VOPAGU-2260 file (C-alpha; in pm, 1 decimal, decimal comma):
REM VOPAGU-2260
SITE   aa  ch    i         X         Y         Z
SITE  ALA   A    0    5314,6   -4976,5    7013,2
SITE  TYR   A    1    5189,4   -5233,0    6728,4
SITE  HIS   A    2    4862,5   -5385,3    6608,5
SITE  ALA   A    3    4740,2   -5718,7    6695,5
SITE  PRO   A    4    4395,7   -5833,2    6531,9
SITE  THR   A    5    4361,0   -6157,5    6756,0
SITE  ILE   A    6    4489,8   -6144,7    7095,9
SITE  ALA   A    7    4348,9   -6194,8    7449,3
SITE  CYS   A    8    4199,5   -5865,8    7576,0
SITE  GLY   A    9    4038,3   -5859,3    7901,8
SITE  GLY   A   10    4047,4   -6221,4    7917,4
SITE  VAL   A   11    3862,6   -6306,3    7589,6
SITE  THR   A   12    4028,8   -6450,0    7287,6
SITE  ASP   A   13    3785,6   -6352,0    7015,3
SITE  HIS   A   14    3825,0   -6145,4    6700,6
SITE  LEU   A   15    3854,9   -5828,0    6900,1
SITE  ARG   A   16    4083,5   -5541,3    6801,0
SITE  CYS   A   17    4337,5   -5443,0    7070,1
SITE  ARG   A   18    4651,7   -5216,6    7094,3
SITE  ILE   A   19    4956,9   -5370,5    7271,7
SITE  LEU   A   20    5167,0   -5112,4    7469,9
SITE  VAL   A   21    5517,0   -5204,9    7555,1
SITE  LEU   A   22    5637,7   -5040,8    7865,0
SITE  ARG   A   23    6017,1   -5001,3    7881,6
SITE  PRO   A   24    6108,9   -4855,9    8221,0
SITE  HIS   A   25    6458,8   -4735,5    8258,7
SITE  GLY   A   26    6690,2   -5020,4    8371,3
SITE  GLY   A   27    6382,8   -5265,0    8390,4
SITE  THR   A   28    6213,7   -5530,6    8192,0
SITE  ALA   A   29    5964,8   -5452,9    7912,8
SITE  LYS   A   30    5597,9   -5521,0    8000,9
SITE  PRO   A   31    5325,8   -5551,2    7728,2
SITE  VAL   A   32    4988,4   -5417,2    7802,0
SITE  ALA   A   33    4666,4   -5516,6    7606,1
SITE  ILE   A   34    4395,1   -5221,8    7561,8
SITE  ASN   A   35    4055,3   -5299,4    7430,4
SITE  LEU   A   36    3937,4   -5066,5    7115,8
SITE  PRO   A   37    3578,2   -4941,7    7123,2
SITE  PRO   A   38    3367,1   -5114,8    6842,4
SITE  ALA   A   39    3325,8   -4922,1    6523,1
SITE  PRO   A   40    2991,3   -4709,5    6507,6
SITE  ARG   A   41    2737,0   -4879,5    6284,5
SITE  PRO   A   42    2584,3   -4654,4    5997,1
SITE  TRP   A   43    2260,4   -4470,9    6088,5
SITE  THR   A   44    1972,1   -4638,4    5888,1
SITE  LEU   A   45    1597,1   -4583,1    5874,2
SITE  ASN   A   46    1346,1   -4846,9    5824,7
SITE  ARG   A   47    1014,8   -4769,7    5616,5
SITE  GLU   A   48     805,3   -4685,8    5913,1
SITE  ALA   A   49    1060,5   -4441,5    6056,9
SITE  ALA   A   50    1101,1   -4277,5    5712,5
SITE  ALA   A   51     733,4   -4239,3    5640,9
SITE  LEU   A   52     674,5   -4087,1    6008,8
SITE  LEU   A   53     977,5   -3834,9    5939,6
SITE  ALA   A   54     825,5   -3744,1    5601,0
SITE  VAL   A   55     484,9   -3689,4    5754,9
SITE  GLY   A   56     663,2   -3465,7    6035,7
SITE  LEU   A   57     839,0   -3249,1    5769,0
SITE  ALA   A   58     541,1   -3214,4    5560,5
SITE  GLY   A   59     334,3   -3094,3    5876,7
SITE  VAL   A   60     611,5   -2850,8    5945,1
SITE  LEU   A   61     605,5   -2712,7    5613,6
SITE  LEU   A   62     239,5   -2674,5    5600,8
SITE  THR   A   63     233,5   -2500,9    5926,7
SITE  GLY   A   64     482,1   -2259,8    5832,1
SITE  TRP   A   65     313,6   -2187,9    5500,8
SITE  MET   A   66     -25,3   -2133,5    5649,4
SITE  ALA   A   67     144,0   -1896,9    5909,5
SITE  SER   A   68     307,4   -1703,0    5650,2
SITE  ARG   A   69      -8,9   -1667,8    5448,2
SITE  LEU   A   70    -215,8   -1561,7    5770,1
SITE  ALA   A   71      62,5   -1307,3    5833,4
SITE  ALA   A   72      84,3   -1166,1    5487,7
SITE  GLY   A   73    -294,3   -1161,8    5416,7
SITE  PRO   A   74    -367,5    -843,5    5611,3
SITE  LEU   A   75     -54,3    -666,7    5471,5
SITE  ASN   A   76    -136,4    -734,2    5126,8
SITE  ARG   A   77    -481,6    -608,2    5182,1
SITE  LEU   A   78    -333,2    -284,7    5337,9
SITE  SER   A   79    -107,7    -237,0    5030,2
SITE  GLU   A   80    -409,0    -301,1    4790,3
SITE  GLY   A   81    -630,4     -61,8    4991,6
SITE  ALA   A   82    -352,2     201,7    5001,2
SITE  VAL   A   83    -326,7     182,0    4635,7
SITE  ALA   A   84    -694,6     210,7    4574,7
SITE  LEU   A   85    -739,7     501,6    4807,8
SITE  SER   A   86    -503,6     695,1    4567,9
SITE  HIS   A   87    -774,7     657,3    4291,9
SITE  ASP   A   88   -1085,4     661,9    4502,9
SITE  LEU   A   89   -1135,3     856,2    4826,7
SITE  ASP   A   90   -1498,6     733,3    4846,3
SITE  ARG   A   91   -1391,3     354,8    4878,4
SITE  PRO   A   92   -1475,1     182,5    5217,4
SITE  PRO   A   93   -1234,6     228,1    5484,4
SITE  LEU   A   94    -976,1     -33,9    5538,3
SITE  VAL   A   95   -1042,6    -315,2    5775,8
SITE  GLU   A   96    -809,8    -279,6    6074,0
SITE  GLU   A   97    -700,7    -643,3    6118,3
SITE  GLY   A   98    -365,1    -843,1    6143,5
SITE  ALA   A   99     -63,4    -744,8    6344,5
SITE  ARG   A  100     -41,5    -451,3    6572,5
SITE  GLU   A  101     168,8    -263,7    6321,2
SITE  VAL   A  102     -71,5    -353,1    6036,0
SITE  ARG   A  103    -372,9    -231,9    6233,5
SITE  GLN   A  104    -195,1      94,6    6318,5
SITE  ALA   A  105    -110,4     140,7    5951,7
SITE  ALA   A  106    -466,8      83,0    5832,8
SITE  ALA   A  107    -606,3     328,2    6123,0
SITE  ALA   A  108    -360,2     593,5    5990,0
SITE  LEU   A  109    -469,3     538,5    5646,1
SITE  ASN   A  110    -821,8     565,0    5726,8
SITE  ALA   A  111    -754,9     883,9    5939,6
SITE  MET   A  112    -588,8    1032,2    5643,4
SITE  GLN   A  113    -877,6     938,4    5421,2
SITE  THR   A  114   -1116,6    1113,2    5624,0
SITE  ARG   A  115    -899,4    1426,7    5644,4
SITE  LEU   A  116    -853,1    1443,8    5264,9
SITE  LYS   A  117   -1216,0    1407,9    5190,6
SITE  ALA   A  118   -1298,1    1698,9    5458,2
SITE  LEU   A  119   -1011,0    1909,0    5290,1
SITE  ILE   A  120   -1156,6    1845,0    4936,5
SITE  GLU   A  121   -1525,4    1909,9    5030,8
SITE  GLU   A  122   -1423,0    2243,7    5199,8
SITE  ARG   A  123   -1218,4    2341,9    4880,9
SITE  THR   A  124   -1506,3    2243,4    4676,4
SITE  ARG   A  125   -1758,1    2456,3    4884,1
SITE  VAL   A  126   -1529,5    2763,0    4858,5
SITE  LEU   A  127   -1509,7    2719,4    4474,9
SITE  ALA   A  128   -1877,7    2668,3    4432,4
SITE  ALA   A  129   -1951,9    2973,2    4630,8
SITE  VAL   A  130   -1683,6    3176,7    4424,6
SITE  ALA   A  131   -1856,8    3041,0    4093,4
SITE  HIS   A  132   -2188,5    3121,0    4210,1
SITE  ASP   A  133   -2108,5    3471,1    4306,2
SITE  LEU   A  134   -1950,0    3516,2    3947,4
SITE  GLN   A  135   -2267,3    3434,5    3779,8
SITE  THR   A  136   -2432,8    3763,5    3888,2
SITE  PRO   A  137   -2168,1    4002,8    3745,6
SITE  LEU   A  138   -2129,8    3782,6    3459,7
SITE  THR   A  139   -2492,3    3815,4    3385,7
SITE  ARG   A  140   -2502,0    4185,5    3418,7
SITE  MET   A  141   -2200,4    4202,8    3179,3
SITE  ARG   A  142   -2406,3    3998,3    2932,0
SITE  LEU   A  143   -2703,9    4232,6    2951,6
SITE  ARG   A  144   -2479,1    4532,5    2905,1
SITE  ILE   A  145   -2303,7    4382,1    2624,2
SITE  GLU   A  146   -2628,7    4362,4    2441,9
SITE  LYS   A  147   -2664,0    4729,4    2435,4
SITE  VAL   A  148   -2313,7    4786,6    2233,0
SITE  ASP   A  149   -2398,4    4914,9    1908,7
SITE  ASP   A  150   -2089,6    4791,7    1718,5
SITE  GLU   A  151   -2191,1    4443,6    1625,3
SITE  THR   A  152   -1824,7    4338,6    1569,5
SITE  LEU   A  153   -1721,0    4455,6    1906,8
SITE  ARG   A  154   -2041,4    4313,5    2068,3
SITE  ALA   A  155   -1988,2    3968,3    1906,9
SITE  GLN   A  156   -1624,2    3970,8    2037,7
SITE  LEU   A  157   -1739,5    4061,1    2408,2
SITE  VAL   A  158   -2014,5    3787,5    2391,4
SITE  ASN   A  159   -1751,8    3532,1    2284,3
SITE  ASP   A  160   -1525,0    3620,3    2567,5
SITE  LEU   A  161   -1804,5    3609,9    2820,1
SITE  ALA   A  162   -1897,5    3274,9    2702,8
SITE  ALA   A  163   -1537,2    3160,7    2746,8
SITE  MET   A  164   -1528,0    3278,0    3108,2
SITE  GLN   A  165   -1859,0    3121,1    3189,2
SITE  HIS   A  166   -1738,2    2796,6    3027,3
SITE  LEU   A  167   -1401,7    2840,2    3221,8
SITE  VAL   A  168   -1567,4    2879,5    3547,8
SITE  ARG   A  169   -1808,1    2580,0    3503,6
SITE  GLU   A  170   -1516,3    2348,6    3406,1
SITE  GLY   A  171   -1323,2    2464,6    3707,0
SITE  LEU   A  172   -1596,5    2391,5    3940,3
SITE  ASP   A  173   -1655,8    2053,8    3770,7
SITE  LEU   A  174   -1281,2    1955,1    3838,2
SITE  ALA   A  175   -1313,0    2064,7    4187,4
SITE  ARG   A  176   -1634,8    1845,4    4224,4
SITE  ILE   A  177   -1468,8    1542,3    4093,6
SITE  GLU   A  178   -1346,2    1403,9    4415,0
SITE  THR   A  179   -1668,4    1466,2    4614,1
SITE  THR   A  180   -1929,8    1330,7    4356,7
SITE  ALA   A  181   -2048,1    1014,1    4499,1
SITE  GLU   A  182   -2165,6     745,0    4244,1
SITE  ASP   A  183   -2195,8     348,4    4311,3
SITE  VAL   A  184   -2011,2     114,6    4092,6
SITE  VAL   A  185   -2272,8     -74,4    3877,5
SITE  PRO   A  186   -2254,7    -330,7    3559,0
SITE  VAL   A  187   -2246,6    -127,2    3240,8
SITE  ASP   A  188   -2321,6    -240,7    2886,8
SITE  LEU   A  189   -2029,4     -79,2    2703,7
SITE  ASP   A  190   -2172,4    -119,5    2359,1
SITE  ALA   A  191   -2515,2      38,7    2466,3
SITE  LEU   A  192   -2331,0     332,4    2646,4
SITE  LEU   A  193   -2112,7     406,3    2352,8
SITE  SER   A  194   -2380,3     360,6    2083,2
SITE  ALA   A  195   -2603,2     620,6    2285,9
SITE  LEU   A  196   -2313,5     860,4    2336,9
SITE  CYS   A  197   -2254,0     869,1    1964,5
SITE  GLU   A  198   -2602,6     911,3    1865,7
SITE  ASP   A  199   -2640,0    1206,9    2083,9
SITE  ALA   A  200   -2337,6    1360,0    1939,1
SITE  ALA   A  201   -2454,3    1303,2    1592,3
SITE  ASP   A  202   -2791,0    1451,9    1672,5
SITE  ALA   A  203   -2600,1    1772,9    1790,8
SITE  GLY   A  204   -2445,6    1792,7    1450,4
SITE  GLN   A  205   -2095,9    1644,8    1561,3
SITE  PRO   A  206   -1919,9    1396,4    1300,0
SITE  VAL   A  207   -1905,4    1125,4    1545,3
SITE  VAL   A  208   -1946,6     754,7    1461,6
SITE  PHE   A  209   -1941,0     418,1    1678,9
SITE  THR   A  210   -1739,6     190,5    1466,9
SITE  GLN   A  211   -1702,7    -124,5    1670,3
SITE  GLY   A  212   -1838,4    -289,0    1985,4
SITE  CYS   A  213   -1704,7    -567,1    2189,5
SITE  GLY   A  214   -2004,4    -695,7    2383,7
SITE  ALA   A  215   -1857,2    -662,7    2718,7
SITE  VAL   A  216   -2029,2    -589,6    3048,0
SITE  ILE   A  217   -1802,6    -402,1    3303,3
SITE  ARG   A  218   -1842,6    -267,2    3665,6
SITE  THR   A  219   -1785,5      87,6    3661,4
SITE  ARG   A  220   -1935,4     438,9    3742,6
SITE  PRO   A  221   -2160,7     515,9    3438,5
SITE  GLN   A  222   -2176,0     884,9    3496,0
SITE  ALA   A  223   -1813,9     916,5    3531,3
SITE  LEU   A  224   -1729,8     701,8    3222,6
SITE  ARG   A  225   -1970,0     910,1    3009,8
SITE  ARG   A  226   -1831,4    1227,1    3120,4
SITE  CYS   A  227   -1481,3    1118,7    3025,5
SITE  LEU   A  228   -1595,2     991,1    2683,9
SITE  THR   A  229   -1787,4    1305,8    2607,4
SITE  ASN   A  230   -1493,9    1512,4    2704,2
SITE  LEU   A  231   -1282,0    1307,1    2467,8
SITE  VAL   A  232   -1535,5    1314,3    2180,5
SITE  ASP   A  233   -1567,2    1699,2    2225,4
SITE  ASN   A  234   -1178,3    1747,4    2217,0
SITE  ALA   A  235   -1148,1    1502,8    1905,3
SITE  VAL   A  236   -1406,0    1698,2    1717,3
SITE  ARG   A  237   -1283,8    2057,9    1806,8
SITE  HIS   A  238    -918,6    1974,6    1738,0
SITE  GLY   A  239    -920,0    1688,4    1506,2
SITE  GLY   A  240   -1242,3    1740,0    1285,6
SITE  ASP   A  241   -1411,7    1423,2    1375,8
SITE  ALA   A  242   -1444,1    1131,4    1627,3
SITE  GLN   A  243   -1448,7     749,8    1578,4
SITE  VAL   A  244   -1540,6     557,2    1883,9
SITE  SER   A  245   -1467,5     182,7    1920,9
SITE  ALA   A  246   -1440,6     -96,6    2180,3
SITE  GLU   A  247   -1229,0    -440,7    2177,1
SITE  ARG   A  248   -1099,4    -688,1    2388,2
SITE  GLN   A  249    -720,0    -726,0    2404,9
SITE  GLY   A  250    -597,2    -999,7    2632,8
SITE  SER   A  251    -706,9    -954,1    2976,4
SITE  GLU   A  252    -807,7    -580,9    2888,3
SITE  ILE   A  253   -1115,9    -409,4    2740,0
SITE  ARG   A  254   -1013,3    -105,7    2548,2
SITE  LEU   A  255   -1228,0     200,6    2457,4
SITE  THR   A  256   -1063,7     431,7    2183,6
SITE  VAL   A  257   -1174,7     767,5    2065,6
SITE  ARG   A  258    -961,6     906,0    1762,2
SITE  ASP   A  259    -970,7    1173,1    1528,4
SITE  HIS   A  260    -808,8    1248,8    1193,4
SITE  GLY   A  261    -650,4    1573,4    1268,0
SITE  PRO   A  262    -278,1    1685,4    1261,8
SITE  GLY   A  263    -182,5    1483,3    1587,4
SITE  VAL   A  264      49,4    1615,1    1851,1
SITE  PRO   A  265     418,0    1618,3    1895,0
SITE  ASP   A  266     538,2    1315,3    2106,7
SITE  ASP   A  267     721,6    1529,3    2347,4
SITE  GLN   A  268     396,4    1728,9    2406,6
SITE  ILE   A  269     151,7    1446,2    2460,3
SITE  ALA   A  270     215,4    1431,0    2855,8
SITE  ARG   A  271     173,0    1794,9    2898,5
SITE  LEU   A  272    -208,0    1773,8    2755,2
SITE  PHE   A  273    -315,5    1643,6    3090,1
SITE  GLU   A  274    -189,0    1924,8    3276,3
SITE  PRO   A  275    -470,0    2185,1    3378,5
SITE  PHE   A  276    -492,8    2505,4    3136,6
SITE  TYR   A  277    -225,1    2373,2    2914,0
SITE  ARG   A  278    -267,6    2448,4    2542,3
SITE  LEU   A  279     -77,7    2319,4    2276,9
SITE  ASP   A  280    -158,0    2597,3    2048,1
SITE  PRO   A  281    -307,3    2895,6    2246,8
SITE  SER   A  282    -442,4    3086,0    1972,1
SITE  ARG   A  283    -629,4    2793,9    1807,0
SITE  SER   A  284    -760,0    2700,8    2147,8
SITE  ARG   A  285    -907,3    3029,5    2204,3
SITE  ASP   A  286   -1060,0    3021,6    1857,6
SITE  SER   A  287   -1200,5    2688,9    1929,1
SITE  GLY   A  288   -1343,4    2760,9    2272,3
SITE  GLY   A  289   -1115,2    2522,8    2452,9
SITE  SER   A  290   -1046,7    2604,8    2838,2
SITE  GLY   A  291    -743,7    2362,2    2876,3
SITE  LEU   A  292    -928,1    2161,1    3133,6
SITE  GLY   A  293   -1126,9    1902,8    2909,0
SITE  LEU   A  294    -850,8    1627,3    2911,8
SITE  THR   A  295    -762,9    1699,1    3275,7
SITE  ILE   A  296   -1109,4    1620,9    3375,3
SITE  ALA   A  297   -1130,0    1341,1    3135,1
SITE  ARG   A  298    -834,4    1148,8    3280,8
SITE  ARG   A  299    -967,7    1215,6    3637,0
SITE  MET   A  300   -1303,2    1076,7    3533,4
SITE  ALA   A  301   -1137,3     786,3    3369,0
SITE  GLU   A  302    -963,9     702,3    3714,6
SITE  ARG   A  303   -1280,7     716,0    3889,3
SITE  SER   A  304   -1450,8     496,6    3643,5
SITE  GLY   A  305   -1162,3     235,5    3687,7
SITE  ALA   A  306    -984,2     278,2    3367,9
SITE  ARG   A  307    -622,6     391,4    3267,6
SITE  MET   A  308    -621,0     651,3    3028,9
SITE  THR   A  309    -334,3     704,9    2751,0
SITE  LEU   A  310    -285,4     928,0    2454,6
SITE  THR   A  311     -99,0     833,6    2139,2
SITE  ASN   A  312     -69,6     943,5    1778,5
SITE  ALA   A  313    -276,1     712,2    1554,6
SITE  GLU   A  314    -130,3     546,1    1268,3
SITE  GLY   A  315    -243,8     752,8     946,6
SITE  GLY   A  316    -267,8    1079,3    1131,8
SITE  GLY   A  317    -474,4    1185,5    1419,0
SITE  LEU   A  318    -481,3    1159,1    1805,2
SITE  SER   A  319    -601,9     841,5    1976,1
SITE  ALA   A  320    -736,2     834,2    2321,9
SITE  THR   A  321    -762,6     489,6    2497,8
SITE  LEU   A  322    -951,1     388,3    2807,1
SITE  ALA   A  323    -818,0      52,0    2927,8
SITE  PHE   A  324   -1034,1    -168,0    3173,8
SITE  HIS   A  325    -913,8    -502,8    3334,7
SITE  ALA   A  326   -1167,3    -764,2    3204,4
SITE  HIS   A  327   -1300,8    -977,6    3509,8
């Protein structure tokens, strides 16, 4: 076989490409045969109108895909955020059951769990409240009988022990009531709240000062925040000798700080201070009247008010408690 660029193919002599096959039969005469080649394919091209139409089509497909993914992911994101919020606040509204079937089922399960948890905590609180109420009567009788003790030293010791028992009962009941206390979230002027808190403490004879404000108004539960700060101030005065209260903005956060100038706490013991009934120095805590629940209640109240609470050793000595709120 050989190549001939210009040869008659199919009766046409033009610039056609053909292949000539030479057939050589055994004992016969060679016969050439011309075969037409198909034309070479032309490269695929687009004009401007077709290119614009294709671009619009691709953009439409991408936009439709993005919108579909957003519609599908929206309920899932809200479910995730609601689950996280539920871990901090059992009184939040139930989750909206929307989206795909699996997402609706998960939301319904979380709502049912929220209802059961609230019922269990309310039942526990009622039991503890009944126990605390029943303890008041024998404690009162003990107080009356202690007053009849002739030995003044012994009488004073017994009165102090009784007062510590009553304080422990009250704080244990407060800890149990935290989850069941309903309070609305409202705007709060932080500087006004901190100033009033420090003035009340100073009027009670505590060395407490308000050193700095930030002019911020945040949405929080004011009674929970006030109880948290009161516990922090009392803890600072009891174990550090004084309390300095301040507020400032740091980037996207608003930080409230209560610090003292006491001996501080070993770094490896700070995390344990939030454990119920944990005392860094049991003998010192008994002398100062601490129950071991103050910081536990303070952290739980901080969570209910929407803040993240941390404890650190302050520069120059002392312990610093910080409440961090997200600035909106």
